[in-house]
PDB file with SEQRES, HELIX, SHEET and CRYST1 records, atoms N, CA, C and O in Angstrom:
SEQRES   1 A   80  UNK UNK UNK UNK UNK UNK UNK UNK UNK UNK UNK UNK UNK          
SEQRES   2 A   80  UNK UNK UNK UNK UNK UNK UNK UNK UNK UNK UNK UNK UNK          
SEQRES   3 A   80  UNK UNK UNK UNK UNK UNK UNK UNK UNK UNK UNK UNK UNK          
SEQRES   4 A   80  UNK UNK UNK UNK UNK UNK UNK UNK UNK UNK UNK UNK UNK          
SEQRES   5 A   80  UNK UNK UNK UNK UNK UNK UNK UNK UNK UNK UNK UNK UNK          
SEQRES   6 A   80  UNK UNK UNK UNK UNK UNK UNK UNK UNK UNK UNK UNK UNK          
SEQRES   7 A   80  UNK UNK                                                      
HELIX    1 AA1 UNK A   63  UNK A   69  1                                   7    
SHEET    1 AA1 2 UNK A  13  UNK A  17  0                                        
SHEET    2 AA1 2 UNK A  23  UNK A  27 -1                                        
CRYST1    1.000    1.000    1.000  90.00  90.00  90.00 P 1           1          
ATOM      1  N   UNK A   1       0.804  -1.207   0.006  1.00  0.00           N  
ATOM      2  CA  UNK A   1       0.032   0.001   0.043  1.00  0.00           C  
ATOM      3  C   UNK A   1       0.872   1.176  -0.019  1.00  0.00           C  
ATOM      4  O   UNK A   1       1.927   1.179   0.615  1.00  0.00           O  
ATOM      5  N   UNK A   2       0.513   2.203  -0.732  1.00  0.00           N  
ATOM      6  CA  UNK A   2       1.244   3.467  -0.759  1.00  0.00           C  
ATOM      7  C   UNK A   2       0.335   4.580  -1.290  1.00  0.00           C  
ATOM      8  O   UNK A   2      -0.676   4.324  -1.944  1.00  0.00           O  
ATOM      9  N   UNK A   3       0.726   5.813  -0.991  1.00  0.00           N  
ATOM     10  CA  UNK A   3      -0.005   6.918  -1.416  1.00  0.00           C  
ATOM     11  C   UNK A   3       0.192   7.269  -2.858  1.00  0.00           C  
ATOM     12  O   UNK A   3       1.158   6.828  -3.481  1.00  0.00           O  
ATOM     13  N   UNK A   4      -0.702   8.053  -3.402  1.00  0.00           N  
ATOM     14  CA  UNK A   4      -0.531   8.479  -4.811  1.00  0.00           C  
ATOM     15  C   UNK A   4       0.672   9.381  -5.041  1.00  0.00           C  
ATOM     16  O   UNK A   4       0.926  10.248  -4.205  1.00  0.00           O  
ATOM     17  N   UNK A   5       1.361   9.244  -6.027  1.00  0.00           N  
ATOM     18  CA  UNK A   5       2.475  10.020  -6.313  1.00  0.00           C  
ATOM     19  C   UNK A   5       1.921  11.337  -6.972  1.00  0.00           C  
ATOM     20  O   UNK A   5       1.143  11.266  -7.923  1.00  0.00           O  
ATOM     21  N   UNK A   6       2.326  12.518  -6.462  1.00  0.00           N  
ATOM     22  CA  UNK A   6       1.819  13.705  -6.982  1.00  0.00           C  
ATOM     23  C   UNK A   6       2.893  14.525  -7.773  1.00  0.00           C  
ATOM     24  O   UNK A   6       2.741  15.707  -8.080  1.00  0.00           O  
ATOM     25  N   UNK A   7       3.999  13.769  -8.070  1.00  0.00           N  
ATOM     26  CA  UNK A   7       5.028  14.448  -8.886  1.00  0.00           C  
ATOM     27  C   UNK A   7       4.611  14.637 -10.265  1.00  0.00           C  
ATOM     28  O   UNK A   7       3.852  13.797 -10.749  1.00  0.00           O  
ATOM     29  N   UNK A   8       5.001  15.625 -10.967  1.00  0.00           N  
ATOM     30  CA  UNK A   8       4.557  15.783 -12.361  1.00  0.00           C  
ATOM     31  C   UNK A   8       5.286  14.960 -13.399  1.00  0.00           C  
ATOM     32  O   UNK A   8       6.507  14.823 -13.325  1.00  0.00           O  
ATOM     33  N   UNK A   9       4.582  14.417 -14.354  1.00  0.00           N  
ATOM     34  CA  UNK A   9       5.177  13.767 -15.362  1.00  0.00           C  
ATOM     35  C   UNK A   9       5.757  14.855 -16.395  1.00  0.00           C  
ATOM     36  O   UNK A   9       5.060  15.768 -16.837  1.00  0.00           O  
ATOM     37  N   UNK A  10       6.988  14.678 -16.701  1.00  0.00           N  
ATOM     38  CA  UNK A  10       7.632  15.513 -17.731  1.00  0.00           C  
ATOM     39  C   UNK A  10       7.582  14.977 -19.104  1.00  0.00           C  
ATOM     40  O   UNK A  10       8.562  14.402 -19.576  1.00  0.00           O  
ATOM     41  N   UNK A  11       6.503  15.135 -19.760  1.00  0.00           N  
ATOM     42  CA  UNK A  11       6.322  14.514 -21.080  1.00  0.00           C  
ATOM     43  C   UNK A  11       6.779  15.448 -22.178  1.00  0.00           C  
ATOM     44  O   UNK A  11       6.849  16.658 -21.964  1.00  0.00           O  
ATOM     45  N   UNK A  12       7.082  14.932 -23.316  1.00  0.00           N  
ATOM     46  CA  UNK A  12       7.645  15.663 -24.482  1.00  0.00           C  
ATOM     47  C   UNK A  12       6.681  15.540 -25.652  1.00  0.00           C  
ATOM     48  O   UNK A  12       5.920  14.580 -25.771  1.00  0.00           O  
ATOM     49  N   UNK A  13       6.746  16.544 -26.505  1.00  0.00           N  
ATOM     50  CA  UNK A  13       5.843  16.620 -27.627  1.00  0.00           C  
ATOM     51  C   UNK A  13       6.778  16.996 -28.893  1.00  0.00           C  
ATOM     52  O   UNK A  13       7.746  17.754 -28.838  1.00  0.00           O  
ATOM     53  N   UNK A  14       6.344  16.378 -29.952  1.00  0.00           N  
ATOM     54  CA  UNK A  14       7.061  16.690 -31.226  1.00  0.00           C  
ATOM     55  C   UNK A  14       6.051  17.459 -32.179  1.00  0.00           C  
ATOM     56  O   UNK A  14       4.898  17.051 -32.322  1.00  0.00           O  
ATOM     57  N   UNK A  15       6.511  18.540 -32.798  1.00  0.00           N  
ATOM     58  CA  UNK A  15       5.688  19.172 -33.715  1.00  0.00           C  
ATOM     59  C   UNK A  15       5.741  18.434 -35.039  1.00  0.00           C  
ATOM     60  O   UNK A  15       6.816  18.113 -35.547  1.00  0.00           O  
ATOM     61  N   UNK A  16       4.589  18.175 -35.579  1.00  0.00           N  
ATOM     62  CA  UNK A  16       4.594  17.415 -36.874  1.00  0.00           C  
ATOM     63  C   UNK A  16       3.523  18.184 -37.778  1.00  0.00           C  
ATOM     64  O   UNK A  16       2.823  19.105 -37.356  1.00  0.00           O  
ATOM     65  N   UNK A  17       3.492  17.687 -39.058  1.00  0.00           N  
ATOM     66  CA  UNK A  17       2.596  18.298 -40.029  1.00  0.00           C  
ATOM     67  C   UNK A  17       1.620  17.166 -40.494  1.00  0.00           C  
ATOM     68  O   UNK A  17       1.991  16.017 -40.735  1.00  0.00           O  
ATOM     69  N   UNK A  18       0.364  17.605 -40.591  1.00  0.00           N  
ATOM     70  CA  UNK A  18      -0.574  16.577 -41.167  1.00  0.00           C  
ATOM     71  C   UNK A  18      -0.485  16.579 -42.635  1.00  0.00           C  
ATOM     72  O   UNK A  18       0.230  17.411 -43.194  1.00  0.00           O  
ATOM     73  N   UNK A  19      -1.212  15.636 -43.355  1.00  0.00           N  
ATOM     74  CA  UNK A  19      -1.066  15.562 -44.796  1.00  0.00           C  
ATOM     75  C   UNK A  19      -1.336  16.925 -45.574  1.00  0.00           C  
ATOM     76  O   UNK A  19      -0.865  17.108 -46.696  1.00  0.00           O  
ATOM     77  N   UNK A  20      -2.046  17.783 -44.980  1.00  0.00           N  
ATOM     78  CA  UNK A  20      -2.323  19.099 -45.652  1.00  0.00           C  
ATOM     79  C   UNK A  20      -1.363  20.184 -45.231  1.00  0.00           C  
ATOM     80  O   UNK A  20      -1.493  21.350 -45.604  1.00  0.00           O  
ATOM     81  N   UNK A  21      -0.401  19.765 -44.447  1.00  0.00           N  
ATOM     82  CA  UNK A  21       0.668  20.729 -44.075  1.00  0.00           C  
ATOM     83  C   UNK A  21       0.416  21.503 -42.773  1.00  0.00           C  
ATOM     84  O   UNK A  21       1.211  22.356 -42.376  1.00  0.00           O  
ATOM     85  N   UNK A  22      -0.734  21.177 -42.108  1.00  0.00           N  
ATOM     86  CA  UNK A  22      -0.977  21.929 -40.907  1.00  0.00           C  
ATOM     87  C   UNK A  22      -0.280  21.306 -39.770  1.00  0.00           C  
ATOM     88  O   UNK A  22      -0.177  20.086 -39.641  1.00  0.00           O  
ATOM     89  N   UNK A  23       0.218  22.214 -38.911  1.00  0.00           N  
ATOM     90  CA  UNK A  23       1.017  21.654 -37.676  1.00  0.00           C  
ATOM     91  C   UNK A  23       0.135  21.065 -36.597  1.00  0.00           C  
ATOM     92  O   UNK A  23      -0.961  21.561 -36.337  1.00  0.00           O  
ATOM     93  N   UNK A  24       0.596  20.052 -35.998  1.00  0.00           N  
ATOM     94  CA  UNK A  24      -0.022  19.540 -34.807  1.00  0.00           C  
ATOM     95  C   UNK A  24       1.128  18.924 -33.855  1.00  0.00           C  
ATOM     96  O   UNK A  24       2.253  18.676 -34.287  1.00  0.00           O  
ATOM     97  N   UNK A  25       0.762  18.715 -32.605  1.00  0.00           N  
ATOM     98  CA  UNK A  25       1.743  18.194 -31.679  1.00  0.00           C  
ATOM     99  C   UNK A  25       1.490  16.794 -31.258  1.00  0.00           C  
ATOM    100  O   UNK A  25       0.368  16.466 -30.873  1.00  0.00           O  
ATOM    101  N   UNK A  26       2.433  15.989 -31.310  1.00  0.00           N  
ATOM    102  CA  UNK A  26       2.366  14.558 -31.054  1.00  0.00           C  
ATOM    103  C   UNK A  26       3.089  14.205 -29.748  1.00  0.00           C  
ATOM    104  O   UNK A  26       4.291  14.460 -29.668  1.00  0.00           O  
ATOM    105  N   UNK A  27       2.425  13.622 -28.689  1.00  0.00           N  
ATOM    106  CA  UNK A  27       3.050  13.245 -27.493  1.00  0.00           C  
ATOM    107  C   UNK A  27       3.913  12.070 -27.775  1.00  0.00           C  
ATOM    108  O   UNK A  27       3.419  11.031 -28.212  1.00  0.00           O  
ATOM    109  N   UNK A  28       5.156  12.193 -27.548  1.00  0.00           N  
ATOM    110  CA  UNK A  28       6.240  11.204 -27.974  1.00  0.00           C  
ATOM    111  C   UNK A  28       6.164   9.922 -27.094  1.00  0.00           C  
ATOM    112  O   UNK A  28       6.875   8.947 -27.337  1.00  0.00           O  
ATOM    113  N   UNK A  29       5.272   9.957 -26.059  1.00  0.00           N  
ATOM    114  CA  UNK A  29       5.133   8.814 -25.123  1.00  0.00           C  
ATOM    115  C   UNK A  29       6.422   8.389 -24.381  1.00  0.00           C  
ATOM    116  O   UNK A  29       6.570   7.253 -23.931  1.00  0.00           O  
ATOM    117  N   UNK A  30       7.294   9.318 -24.287  1.00  0.00           N  
ATOM    118  CA  UNK A  30       8.514   9.129 -23.462  1.00  0.00           C  
ATOM    119  C   UNK A  30       8.289  10.027 -22.244  1.00  0.00           C  
ATOM    120  O   UNK A  30       8.439  11.248 -22.284  1.00  0.00           O  
ATOM    121  N   UNK A  31       7.920   9.343 -21.166  1.00  0.00           N  
ATOM    122  CA  UNK A  31       7.692  10.035 -19.933  1.00  0.00           C  
ATOM    123  C   UNK A  31       8.837   9.975 -18.957  1.00  0.00           C  
ATOM    124  O   UNK A  31       9.491   8.940 -18.835  1.00  0.00           O  
ATOM    125  N   UNK A  32       9.087  11.027 -18.280  1.00  0.00           N  
ATOM    126  CA  UNK A  32      10.130  11.075 -17.288  1.00  0.00           C  
ATOM    127  C   UNK A  32       9.516  11.625 -16.008  1.00  0.00           C  
ATOM    128  O   UNK A  32       8.942  12.714 -16.020  1.00  0.00           O  
ATOM    129  N   UNK A  33       9.627  10.881 -14.887  1.00  0.00           N  
ATOM    130  CA  UNK A  33       9.115  11.328 -13.643  1.00  0.00           C  
ATOM    131  C   UNK A  33       9.978  12.314 -12.915  1.00  0.00           C  
ATOM    132  O   UNK A  33      11.169  12.070 -12.722  1.00  0.00           O  
ATOM    133  N   UNK A  34       9.421  13.400 -12.514  1.00  0.00           N  
ATOM    134  CA  UNK A  34      10.256  14.420 -11.890  1.00  0.00           C  
ATOM    135  C   UNK A  34      10.912  13.945 -10.597  1.00  0.00           C  
ATOM    136  O   UNK A  34      10.812  12.771 -10.239  1.00  0.00           O  
ATOM    137  N   UNK A  35      11.600  14.882  -9.880  1.00  0.00           N  
ATOM    138  CA  UNK A  35      12.348  14.579  -8.629  1.00  0.00           C  
ATOM    139  C   UNK A  35      11.288  14.172  -7.615  1.00  0.00           C  
ATOM    140  O   UNK A  35      10.128  14.581  -7.631  1.00  0.00           O  
ATOM    141  N   UNK A  36      11.823  13.298  -6.704  1.00  0.00           N  
ATOM    142  CA  UNK A  36      11.014  12.766  -5.570  1.00  0.00           C  
ATOM    143  C   UNK A  36      10.831  13.882  -4.544  1.00  0.00           C  
ATOM    144  O   UNK A  36      11.782  14.551  -4.139  1.00  0.00           O  
ATOM    145  N   UNK A  37       9.574  14.057  -4.142  1.00  0.00           N  
ATOM    146  CA  UNK A  37       9.248  15.045  -3.086  1.00  0.00           C  
ATOM    147  C   UNK A  37       9.436  14.525  -1.772  1.00  0.00           C  
ATOM    148  O   UNK A  37       9.566  13.312  -1.605  1.00  0.00           O  
ATOM    149  N   UNK A  38       9.464  15.363  -0.792  1.00  0.00           N  
ATOM    150  CA  UNK A  38       9.633  14.906   0.625  1.00  0.00           C  
ATOM    151  C   UNK A  38       8.461  14.140   1.090  1.00  0.00           C  
ATOM    152  O   UNK A  38       7.343  14.523   0.743  1.00  0.00           O  
ATOM    153  N   UNK A  39       8.595  13.120   1.824  1.00  0.00           N  
ATOM    154  CA  UNK A  39       7.612  12.274   2.360  1.00  0.00           C  
ATOM    155  C   UNK A  39       7.042  11.222   1.486  1.00  0.00           C  
ATOM    156  O   UNK A  39       6.086  10.525   1.827  1.00  0.00           O  
ATOM    157  N   UNK A  40       7.639  11.131   0.380  1.00  0.00           N  
ATOM    158  CA  UNK A  40       7.197  10.038  -0.569  1.00  0.00           C  
ATOM    159  C   UNK A  40       8.192   8.818  -0.472  1.00  0.00           C  
ATOM    160  O   UNK A  40       9.403   8.978  -0.326  1.00  0.00           O  
ATOM    161  N   UNK A  41       7.624   7.670  -0.557  1.00  0.00           N  
ATOM    162  CA  UNK A  41       8.350   6.447  -0.370  1.00  0.00           C  
ATOM    163  C   UNK A  41       9.596   6.413  -1.385  1.00  0.00           C  
ATOM    164  O   UNK A  41       9.461   6.737  -2.565  1.00  0.00           O  
ATOM    165  N   UNK A  42      10.706   6.036  -0.886  1.00  0.00           N  
ATOM    166  CA  UNK A  42      11.930   5.975  -1.663  1.00  0.00           C  
ATOM    167  C   UNK A  42      11.783   4.815  -2.684  1.00  0.00           C  
ATOM    168  O   UNK A  42      11.082   3.844  -2.399  1.00  0.00           O  
ATOM    169  N   UNK A  43      12.388   4.897  -3.785  1.00  0.00           N  
ATOM    170  CA  UNK A  43      12.361   3.785  -4.720  1.00  0.00           C  
ATOM    171  C   UNK A  43      11.060   3.823  -5.570  1.00  0.00           C  
ATOM    172  O   UNK A  43      10.159   4.629  -5.336  1.00  0.00           O  
ATOM    173  N   UNK A  44      11.016   2.947  -6.524  1.00  0.00           N  
ATOM    174  CA  UNK A  44       9.866   2.880  -7.324  1.00  0.00           C  
ATOM    175  C   UNK A  44       9.355   1.413  -7.434  1.00  0.00           C  
ATOM    176  O   UNK A  44       9.730   0.658  -8.332  1.00  0.00           O  
ATOM    177  N   UNK A  45       8.493   1.068  -6.479  1.00  0.00           N  
ATOM    178  CA  UNK A  45       8.054  -0.277  -6.421  1.00  0.00           C  
ATOM    179  C   UNK A  45       7.493  -0.918  -7.767  1.00  0.00           C  
ATOM    180  O   UNK A  45       7.693  -2.095  -8.068  1.00  0.00           O  
ATOM    181  N   UNK A  46       6.786  -0.035  -8.527  1.00  0.00           N  
ATOM    182  CA  UNK A  46       6.165  -0.488  -9.821  1.00  0.00           C  
ATOM    183  C   UNK A  46       7.274  -0.800 -10.779  1.00  0.00           C  
ATOM    184  O   UNK A  46       7.180  -1.763 -11.540  1.00  0.00           O  
ATOM    185  N   UNK A  47       8.367   0.020 -10.763  1.00  0.00           N  
ATOM    186  CA  UNK A  47       9.429  -0.194 -11.721  1.00  0.00           C  
ATOM    187  C   UNK A  47      10.240  -1.470 -11.444  1.00  0.00           C  
ATOM    188  O   UNK A  47      10.950  -1.976 -12.314  1.00  0.00           O  
ATOM    189  N   UNK A  48      10.119  -1.956 -10.254  1.00  0.00           N  
ATOM    190  CA  UNK A  48      10.841  -3.157  -9.864  1.00  0.00           C  
ATOM    191  C   UNK A  48       9.990  -4.368  -9.879  1.00  0.00           C  
ATOM    192  O   UNK A  48      10.420  -5.430  -9.428  1.00  0.00           O  
ATOM    193  N   UNK A  49       8.774  -4.254 -10.389  1.00  0.00           N  
ATOM    194  CA  UNK A  49       7.817  -5.400 -10.528  1.00  0.00           C  
ATOM    195  C   UNK A  49       7.001  -5.642  -9.326  1.00  0.00           C  
ATOM    196  O   UNK A  49       6.264  -6.628  -9.324  1.00  0.00           O  
ATOM    197  N   UNK A  50       7.043  -4.855  -8.294  1.00  0.00           N  
ATOM    198  CA  UNK A  50       6.256  -4.973  -7.119  1.00  0.00           C  
ATOM    199  C   UNK A  50       4.866  -4.284  -7.326  1.00  0.00           C  
ATOM    200  O   UNK A  50       4.759  -3.128  -7.736  1.00  0.00           O  
ATOM    201  N   UNK A  51       3.816  -5.090  -7.008  1.00  0.00           N  
ATOM    202  CA  UNK A  51       2.446  -4.578  -7.145  1.00  0.00           C  
ATOM    203  C   UNK A  51       2.253  -3.534  -6.127  1.00  0.00           C  
ATOM    204  O   UNK A  51       2.735  -3.761  -5.017  1.00  0.00           O  
ATOM    205  N   UNK A  52       1.627  -2.425  -6.323  1.00  0.00           N  
ATOM    206  CA  UNK A  52       1.247  -1.437  -5.355  1.00  0.00           C  
ATOM    207  C   UNK A  52      -0.226  -1.216  -5.512  1.00  0.00           C  
ATOM    208  O   UNK A  52      -0.794  -1.358  -6.595  1.00  0.00           O  
ATOM    209  N   UNK A  53      -0.849  -0.854  -4.374  1.00  0.00           N  
ATOM    210  CA  UNK A  53      -2.278  -0.520  -4.298  1.00  0.00           C  
ATOM    211  C   UNK A  53      -2.448   0.869  -3.648  1.00  0.00           C  
ATOM    212  O   UNK A  53      -1.854   1.129  -2.601  1.00  0.00           O  
ATOM    213  N   UNK A  54      -3.191   1.698  -4.211  1.00  0.00           N  
ATOM    214  CA  UNK A  54      -3.436   3.078  -3.752  1.00  0.00           C  
ATOM    215  C   UNK A  54      -4.927   3.271  -3.825  1.00  0.00           C  
ATOM    216  O   UNK A  54      -5.486   3.328  -4.920  1.00  0.00           O  
ATOM    217  N   UNK A  55      -5.606   3.375  -2.663  1.00  0.00           N  
ATOM    218  CA  UNK A  55      -7.014   3.800  -2.769  1.00  0.00           C  
ATOM    219  C   UNK A  55      -7.170   5.240  -3.176  1.00  0.00           C  
ATOM    220  O   UNK A  55      -6.536   6.146  -2.635  1.00  0.00           O  
ATOM    221  N   UNK A  56      -8.017   5.415  -4.127  1.00  0.00           N  
ATOM    222  CA  UNK A  56      -8.169   6.739  -4.741  1.00  0.00           C  
ATOM    223  C   UNK A  56      -9.599   7.349  -4.517  1.00  0.00           C  
ATOM    224  O   UNK A  56     -10.540   6.598  -4.262  1.00  0.00           O  
ATOM    225  N   UNK A  57      -9.761   8.679  -4.609  1.00  0.00           N  
ATOM    226  CA  UNK A  57     -11.043   9.324  -4.727  1.00  0.00           C  
ATOM    227  C   UNK A  57     -10.789  10.592  -5.407  1.00  0.00           C  
ATOM    228  O   UNK A  57      -9.651  11.052  -5.507  1.00  0.00           O  
ATOM    229  N   UNK A  58     -11.836  11.169  -5.880  1.00  0.00           N  
ATOM    230  CA  UNK A  58     -11.698  12.374  -6.712  1.00  0.00           C  
ATOM    231  C   UNK A  58     -12.507  13.474  -5.904  1.00  0.00           C  
ATOM    232  O   UNK A  58     -13.724  13.628  -6.004  1.00  0.00           O  
ATOM    233  N   UNK A  59     -11.711  14.179  -5.133  1.00  0.00           N  
ATOM    234  CA  UNK A  59     -12.232  15.336  -4.429  1.00  0.00           C  
ATOM    235  C   UNK A  59     -11.065  16.251  -4.113  1.00  0.00           C  
ATOM    236  O   UNK A  59     -10.255  15.983  -3.225  1.00  0.00           O  
ATOM    237  N   UNK A  60     -11.001  17.359  -4.879  1.00  0.00           N  
ATOM    238  CA  UNK A  60     -10.003  18.371  -4.740  1.00  0.00           C  
ATOM    239  C   UNK A  60     -10.308  19.509  -3.794  1.00  0.00           C  
ATOM    240  O   UNK A  60      -9.568  20.490  -3.714  1.00  0.00           O  
ATOM    241  N   UNK A  61     -11.433  19.361  -3.063  1.00  0.00           N  
ATOM    242  CA  UNK A  61     -11.915  20.449  -2.162  1.00  0.00           C  
ATOM    243  C   UNK A  61     -10.886  20.829  -1.130  1.00  0.00           C  
ATOM    244  O   UNK A  61     -10.347  19.913  -0.509  1.00  0.00           O  
ATOM    245  N   UNK A  62     -10.562  22.042  -0.885  1.00  0.00           N  
ATOM    246  CA  UNK A  62      -9.730  22.475   0.156  1.00  0.00           C  
ATOM    247  C   UNK A  62     -10.654  22.688   1.403  1.00  0.00           C  
ATOM    248  O   UNK A  62     -11.290  23.733   1.544  1.00  0.00           O  
ATOM    249  N   UNK A  63     -10.700  21.716   2.250  1.00  0.00           N  
ATOM    250  CA  UNK A  63     -11.736  21.672   3.265  1.00  0.00           C  
ATOM    251  C   UNK A  63     -11.456  22.789   4.346  1.00  0.00           C  
ATOM    252  O   UNK A  63     -12.402  23.324   4.924  1.00  0.00           O  
ATOM    253  N   UNK A  64     -10.177  23.128   4.608  1.00  0.00           N  
ATOM    254  CA  UNK A  64      -9.786  24.115   5.580  1.00  0.00           C  
ATOM    255  C   UNK A  64     -10.299  25.458   5.092  1.00  0.00           C  
ATOM    256  O   UNK A  64     -10.879  26.201   5.882  1.00  0.00           O  
ATOM    257  N   UNK A  65     -10.097  25.826   3.729  1.00  0.00           N  
ATOM    258  CA  UNK A  65     -10.499  27.057   3.195  1.00  0.00           C  
ATOM    259  C   UNK A  65     -12.011  27.161   3.182  1.00  0.00           C  
ATOM    260  O   UNK A  65     -12.558  28.234   3.434  1.00  0.00           O  
ATOM    261  N   UNK A  66     -12.711  26.038   2.885  1.00  0.00           N  
ATOM    262  CA  UNK A  66     -14.172  25.926   2.874  1.00  0.00           C  
ATOM    263  C   UNK A  66     -14.693  26.305   4.250  1.00  0.00           C  
ATOM    264  O   UNK A  66     -15.655  27.061   4.382  1.00  0.00           O  
ATOM    265  N   UNK A  67     -14.042  25.767   5.268  1.00  0.00           N  
ATOM    266  CA  UNK A  67     -14.462  26.001   6.678  1.00  0.00           C  
ATOM    267  C   UNK A  67     -14.337  27.457   7.048  1.00  0.00           C  
ATOM    268  O   UNK A  67     -15.179  28.027   7.743  1.00  0.00           O  
ATOM    269  N   UNK A  68     -13.228  28.057   6.546  1.00  0.00           N  
ATOM    270  CA  UNK A  68     -12.973  29.501   6.835  1.00  0.00           C  
ATOM    271  C   UNK A  68     -13.993  30.371   6.139  1.00  0.00           C  
ATOM    272  O   UNK A  68     -14.377  31.401   6.693  1.00  0.00           O  
ATOM    273  N   UNK A  69     -14.430  30.028   5.007  1.00  0.00           N  
ATOM    274  CA  UNK A  69     -15.354  30.859   4.163  1.00  0.00           C  
ATOM    275  C   UNK A  69     -16.824  30.623   4.549  1.00  0.00           C  
ATOM    276  O   UNK A  69     -17.664  31.442   4.179  1.00  0.00           O  
ATOM    277  N   UNK A  70     -17.176  29.563   5.262  1.00  0.00           N  
ATOM    278  CA  UNK A  70     -18.571  29.333   5.605  1.00  0.00           C  
ATOM    279  C   UNK A  70     -18.995  30.427   6.510  1.00  0.00           C  
ATOM    280  O   UNK A  70     -18.261  30.815   7.419  1.00  0.00           O  
ATOM    281  N   UNK A  71     -20.251  30.970   6.262  1.00  0.00           N  
ATOM    282  CA  UNK A  71     -20.855  31.976   7.122  1.00  0.00           C  
ATOM    283  C   UNK A  71     -20.331  33.416   6.774  1.00  0.00           C  
ATOM    284  O   UNK A  71     -20.844  34.398   7.312  1.00  0.00           O  
ATOM    285  N   UNK A  72     -19.309  33.534   5.872  1.00  0.00           N  
ATOM    286  CA  UNK A  72     -18.799  34.899   5.459  1.00  0.00           C  
ATOM    287  C   UNK A  72     -19.795  35.510   4.506  1.00  0.00           C  
ATOM    288  O   UNK A  72     -20.392  34.839   3.664  1.00  0.00           O  
ATOM    289  N   UNK A  73     -19.960  36.851   4.675  1.00  0.00           N  
ATOM    290  CA  UNK A  73     -20.880  37.560   3.785  1.00  0.00           C  
ATOM    291  C   UNK A  73     -20.076  38.124   2.639  1.00  0.00           C  
ATOM    292  O   UNK A  73     -19.073  38.812   2.827  1.00  0.00           O  
ATOM    293  N   UNK A  74     -20.552  37.807   1.431  1.00  0.00           N  
ATOM    294  CA  UNK A  74     -19.818  38.220   0.263  1.00  0.00           C  
ATOM    295  C   UNK A  74     -20.524  39.404  -0.453  1.00  0.00           C  
ATOM    296  O   UNK A  74     -21.747  39.434  -0.592  1.00  0.00           O  
ATOM    297  N   UNK A  75     -19.737  40.323  -0.875  1.00  0.00           N  
ATOM    298  CA  UNK A  75     -20.307  41.587  -1.569  1.00  0.00           C  
ATOM    299  C   UNK A  75     -20.047  41.419  -3.016  1.00  0.00           C  
ATOM    300  O   UNK A  75     -18.974  40.989  -3.438  1.00  0.00           O  
ATOM    301  N   UNK A  76     -21.139  41.796  -3.848  1.00  0.00           N  
ATOM    302  CA  UNK A  76     -20.981  41.701  -5.287  1.00  0.00           C  
ATOM    303  C   UNK A  76     -20.487  43.030  -5.802  1.00  0.00           C  
ATOM    304  O   UNK A  76     -21.072  44.057  -5.455  1.00  0.00           O  
ATOM    305  N   UNK A  77     -19.420  43.073  -6.628  1.00  0.00           N  
ATOM    306  CA  UNK A  77     -18.853  44.375  -7.140  1.00  0.00           C  
ATOM    307  C   UNK A  77     -19.866  44.938  -8.105  1.00  0.00           C  
ATOM    308  O   UNK A  77     -20.489  44.208  -8.875  1.00  0.00           O  
ATOM    309  N   UNK A  78     -20.020  46.233  -8.056  1.00  0.00           N  
ATOM    310  CA  UNK A  78     -20.963  46.894  -8.967  1.00  0.00           C  
ATOM    311  C   UNK A  78     -20.366  47.015 -10.358  1.00  0.00           C  
ATOM    312  O   UNK A  78     -19.165  47.260 -10.470  1.00  0.00           O  
ATOM    313  N   UNK A  79     -21.147  46.854 -11.432  1.00  0.00           N  
ATOM    314  CA  UNK A  79     -20.696  46.904 -12.783  1.00  0.00           C  
ATOM    315  C   UNK A  79     -20.600  48.422 -13.126  1.00  0.00           C  
ATOM    316  O   UNK A  79     -21.454  49.223 -12.747  1.00  0.00           O  
ATOM    317  N   UNK A  80     -19.562  48.753 -13.828  1.00  0.00           N  
ATOM    318  CA  UNK A  80     -19.402  50.174 -14.306  1.00  0.00           C  
ATOM    319  C   UNK A  80     -19.650  50.271 -15.683  1.00  0.00           C  
ATOM    320  O   UNK A  80     -19.566  51.360 -16.250  1.00  0.00           O  
TER     321      UNK A  80                                                      
END                                                                             
């Protein structure tokens, strides 16, 4: 079990031309993982063939900020 890695993928793109000569960008599929951040497990278990499990959820709410803003009165700026 380990937490989700939040380091950015440093992906690369190639500029190419379609058959009509229009430019587009192709992801080269060569991904490089950025530097390890503090508090993350050392090593890369997946790269060494070790199975890892990370329970995930999709909720990017900043609960502390939400708590601070609750009950606050908001003023609407006037249009000029």
